[in-house]
C-alpha positions as a LaTeX table, in Angstrom:
\begin{tabular}{lrrr}
\hline
Residue & $x$ (\AA) & $y$ (\AA) & $z$ (\AA) \\
\hline
Unk1 & 68.88 & $-0.53$ & $-81.73$ \\
Unk2 & 67.32 & $-1.12$ & $-85.12$ \\
Unk3 & 67.34 & 1.63 & $-87.65$ \\
Unk4 & 64.89 & 1.93 & $-90.50$ \\
Unk5 & 66.50 & 2.47 & $-93.85$ \\
Unk6 & 64.85 & 4.89 & $-96.19$ \\
Unk7 & 64.84 & 4.27 & $-99.92$ \\
Unk8 & 67.03 & 7.31 & $-100.43$ \\
Unk9 & 69.82 & 5.60 & $-98.50$ \\
Unk10 & 69.74 & 2.35 & $-100.44$ \\
Unk11 & 71.98 & 1.87 & $-103.41$ \\
Unk12 & 70.02 & 1.08 & $-106.54$ \\
Unk13 & 70.22 & $-2.55$ & $-107.53$ \\
Unk14 & 71.85 & $-3.32$ & $-110.81$ \\
Unk15 & 69.78 & $-5.62$ & $-112.96$ \\
Unk16 & 71.17 & $-9.03$ & $-113.74$ \\
Unk17 & 72.04 & $-8.87$ & $-117.41$ \\
Unk18 & 72.51 & $-11.95$ & $-119.51$ \\
Unk19 & 75.46 & $-11.87$ & $-121.86$ \\
Unk20 & 74.55 & $-11.26$ & $-125.47$ \\
Unk21 & 76.54 & $-12.23$ & $-128.53$ \\
Unk22 & 76.15 & $-9.74$ & $-131.38$ \\
Unk23 & 76.94 & $-10.26$ & $-135.05$ \\
Unk24 & 76.40 & $-8.36$ & $-138.26$ \\
Unk25 & 75.81 & $-10.52$ & $-141.32$ \\
Unk26 & 76.19 & $-9.12$ & $-144.82$ \\
Unk27 & 74.07 & $-10.99$ & $-147.35$ \\
Unk28 & 74.26 & $-11.18$ & $-151.13$ \\
Unk29 & 71.01 & $-12.43$ & $-152.62$ \\
Unk30 & 70.10 & $-13.96$ & $-155.94$ \\
Unk31 & 68.06 & $-11.54$ & $-158.04$ \\
Unk32 & 64.84 & $-13.58$ & $-157.88$ \\
Unk33 & 64.94 & $-13.62$ & $-154.05$ \\
Unk34 & 65.34 & $-9.87$ & $-153.53$ \\
Unk35 & 61.64 & $-9.14$ & $-153.09$ \\
Unk36 & 60.96 & $-11.74$ & $-150.36$ \\
Unk37 & 64.24 & $-12.35$ & $-148.56$ \\
Unk38 & 64.06 & $-9.35$ & $-146.20$ \\
Unk39 & 60.87 & $-10.59$ & $-144.57$ \\
Unk40 & 62.25 & $-14.11$ & $-144.28$ \\
Unk41 & 65.40 & $-12.82$ & $-142.59$ \\
Unk42 & 63.38 & $-10.81$ & $-140.07$ \\
Unk43 & 61.39 & $-13.91$ & $-139.08$ \\
Unk44 & 64.44 & $-15.92$ & $-138.00$ \\
Unk45 & 64.84 & $-16.31$ & $-134.23$ \\
Unk46 & 67.94 & $-14.39$ & $-133.21$ \\
Unk47 & 67.74 & $-11.84$ & $-136.04$ \\
Unk48 & 66.84 & $-8.61$ & $-134.27$ \\
Unk49 & 66.86 & $-6.43$ & $-137.39$ \\
Unk50 & 67.18 & $-6.91$ & $-141.13$ \\
Unk51 & 67.78 & $-4.13$ & $-143.65$ \\
Unk52 & 67.90 & $-4.00$ & $-147.42$ \\
Unk53 & 70.91 & $-1.92$ & $-148.41$ \\
Unk54 & 72.64 & $-0.52$ & $-151.46$ \\
Unk55 & 76.13 & $-1.40$ & $-152.59$ \\
Unk56 & 78.00 & $-4.66$ & $-152.84$ \\
Unk57 & 75.63 & $-6.46$ & $-150.43$ \\
Unk58 & 71.83 & $-6.69$ & $-150.64$ \\
Unk59 & 70.87 & $-7.16$ & $-146.98$ \\
Unk60 & 72.33 & $-6.68$ & $-143.52$ \\
Unk61 & 71.08 & $-8.77$ & $-140.61$ \\
Unk62 & 71.80 & $-7.93$ & $-136.97$ \\
Unk63 & 71.91 & $-11.02$ & $-134.79$ \\
Unk64 & 71.62 & $-10.93$ & $-131.01$ \\
Unk65 & 71.75 & $-14.29$ & $-129.20$ \\
Unk66 & 72.77 & $-15.63$ & $-125.80$ \\
Unk67 & 76.04 & $-17.29$ & $-126.73$ \\
Unk68 & 78.38 & $-18.12$ & $-129.64$ \\
Unk69 & 76.83 & $-21.59$ & $-130.08$ \\
Unk70 & 73.44 & $-20.01$ & $-130.75$ \\
Unk71 & 75.09 & $-17.62$ & $-133.19$ \\
Unk72 & 76.57 & $-20.54$ & $-135.11$ \\
Unk73 & 73.15 & $-22.20$ & $-135.30$ \\
Unk74 & 71.41 & $-19.06$ & $-136.51$ \\
Unk75 & 74.00 & $-18.38$ & $-139.22$ \\
Unk76 & 74.64 & $-21.92$ & $-140.48$ \\
Unk77 & 71.32 & $-23.68$ & $-139.84$ \\
Unk78 & 68.76 & $-20.92$ & $-140.31$ \\
Unk79 & 70.06 & $-17.92$ & $-142.22$ \\
Unk80 & 72.43 & $-19.50$ & $-144.73$ \\
Unk81 & 69.90 & $-22.21$ & $-145.59$ \\
Unk82 & 67.30 & $-19.75$ & $-146.89$ \\
Unk83 & 66.73 & $-20.15$ & $-150.61$ \\
Unk84 & 68.06 & $-17.21$ & $-152.57$ \\
Unk85 & 71.10 & $-16.44$ & $-150.42$ \\
Unk86 & 74.17 & $-16.48$ & $-152.64$ \\
Unk87 & 76.79 & $-15.48$ & $-150.05$ \\
Unk88 & 77.12 & $-14.30$ & $-146.46$ \\
Unk89 & 79.88 & $-12.54$ & $-144.54$ \\
Unk90 & 79.58 & $-12.65$ & $-140.74$ \\
Unk91 & 81.28 & $-10.24$ & $-138.36$ \\
Unk92 & 81.06 & $-11.08$ & $-134.67$ \\
Unk93 & 81.27 & $-8.17$ & $-132.23$ \\
Unk94 & 83.83 & $-8.32$ & $-129.41$ \\
Unk95 & 82.45 & $-5.35$ & $-127.52$ \\
Unk96 & 79.31 & $-3.25$ & $-127.83$ \\
Unk97 & 79.58 & 0.51 & $-127.44$ \\
Unk98 & 75.94 & 1.35 & $-128.15$ \\
Unk99 & 73.37 & 1.57 & $-125.40$ \\
Unk100 & 70.69 & 0.19 & $-127.74$ \\
Unk101 & 70.30 & $-3.03$ & $-125.76$ \\
Unk102 & 70.15 & $-1.34$ & $-122.36$ \\
Unk103 & 67.64 & 1.25 & $-123.54$ \\
Unk104 & 65.42 & $-1.40$ & $-125.08$ \\
Unk105 & 65.63 & $-3.57$ & $-121.97$ \\
Unk106 & 64.48 & $-0.82$ & $-119.63$ \\
Unk107 & 61.96 & 0.95 & $-121.84$ \\
Unk108 & 58.39 & 0.59 & $-120.75$ \\
Unk109 & 55.62 & 0.87 & $-123.28$ \\
Unk110 & 57.43 & 2.00 & $-126.36$ \\
\hline
\end{tabular}
């Protein structure tokens, strides 16, 4: 005897999530680059956000990529090669506690 399953009886499917490598990069800029560097940082593939900040560092870039190899390419081949960057300090995240990525992934519209 076949039984029809109702949606209420089905367990919700979990989406297949790709792993994401996160890093925060602190950036010290040369004075003449301060006015244009933020926009250039934001245009780099893999940089999800870029902020100008006060204190010892001039900018903070949040990087979200698929794997550590991509992270290395973004930091060494794209970001650090921008003219006007005097120094960078990269911190790779081991674990993410924020739901920022999940919320963004499932938001519709905006």
